[in-house]
C-alpha positions in Angstrom: 163.3 136.9 161.5 162.1 140.4 162.0 162.7 140.7 165.9 166.1 139.2 165.3 166.9 141.9 162.5 165.4 144.7 164.7 167.5 143.5 167.7 170.6 143.7 165.6 170.1 146.4 163.0 168.2 149.1 164.9 170.6 150.1 167.6 174.0 151.6 166.8 175.7 149.4 169.1 176.9 146.6 166.7 178.1 149.0 164.1 180.1 151.0 166.6 181.5 147.7 168.2 182.7 146.5 164.8 183.9 150.0 163.9 186.1 150.0 167.2 187.5 146.5 166.3 188.5 148.0 162.9 190.1 151.0 164.3 192.0 148.6 166.7 193.2 146.7 163.7 194.3 149.8 162.1 196.4 151.0 164.9 198.0 147.6 165.6 198.8 147.2 161.9 200.1 150.6 161.7 202.5 150.1 164.5 204.1 147.0 163.2 207.3 147.0 161.1 206.4 147.6 157.6 202.9 147.7 158.8 201.4 149.9 156.2 201.6 149.9 152.5 203.8 152.6 151.0 201.9 155.8 151.1 202.5 156.6 147.3 201.2 153.3 146.3 198.0 153.9 148.3 197.7 157.3 146.8 197.7 155.8 143.3 194.5 154.1 144.2 192.7 157.4 144.0 194.5 158.8 141.1 191.8 160.7 139.2 193.4 159.8 135.9 192.7 156.1 136.7 190.1 153.9 134.9 189.0 153.9 132.2 192.0 155.9 131.1 194.5 153.8 133.1 194.7 150.6 135.1 197.1 152.2 137.7 194.7 152.3 140.4 193.7 148.6 140.1 197.5 147.8 139.8 198.1 149.6 143.0 195.4 147.8 144.9 196.6 144.6 143.7 200.2 145.5 144.6 199.2 146.6 148.2 197.5 143.1 148.7 201.1 141.8 149.2 201.0 143.5 152.6 199.7 141.2 155.1 198.6 144.0 157.4 196.9 146.0 154.6 194.8 142.9 153.8 194.1 142.4 157.6 192.7 145.9 157.7 190.9 145.9 154.4 188.6 143.1 155.1 187.0 144.4 158.2 186.9 148.0 156.6 185.0 146.4 153.7 182.6 144.4 156.0 182.0 147.2 158.4 181.1 149.6 155.5 178.6 147.0 154.2 177.1 146.7 157.6 176.8 150.4 158.0 175.2 151.0 154.5 173.0 147.9 154.8 171.7 149.2 158.0 170.8 152.4 156.4 169.0 150.7 153.5 167.0 148.4 155.8 166.1 151.3 158.1 165.0 153.5 155.3 162.9 150.6 153.7 161.3 150.1 157.1 160.4 153.7 157.4 159.1 153.8 154.0 157.3 150.5 154.1 159.4 149.1 151.3 160.6 145.6 151.3 164.4 145.8 151.4 165.8 142.3 152.7 167.0 141.6 149.0 168.9 144.8 149.1 171.0 144.1 152.1 
């Protein structure tokens, strides 16, 4: 399994390829009619007065899930971020000699 992990996780290619796919999805979604969630609703997700003081950020995220293009963009965003961070954790563990497969 380690040669397969090395082939996939060491080079930047897979992460960059998936990131470019994500950028394409964002651009295509943003150019569609009603392609982006209202920016005011999106900004509410980052409201510093949010959780635990308010559920407004969670409600804003839930509201944005009604926009098909937002959901189409959000899934690859989360998956590519997981790949990027997982790659970092795995490479750091390899460098330090720490077992990390349970962490990625």
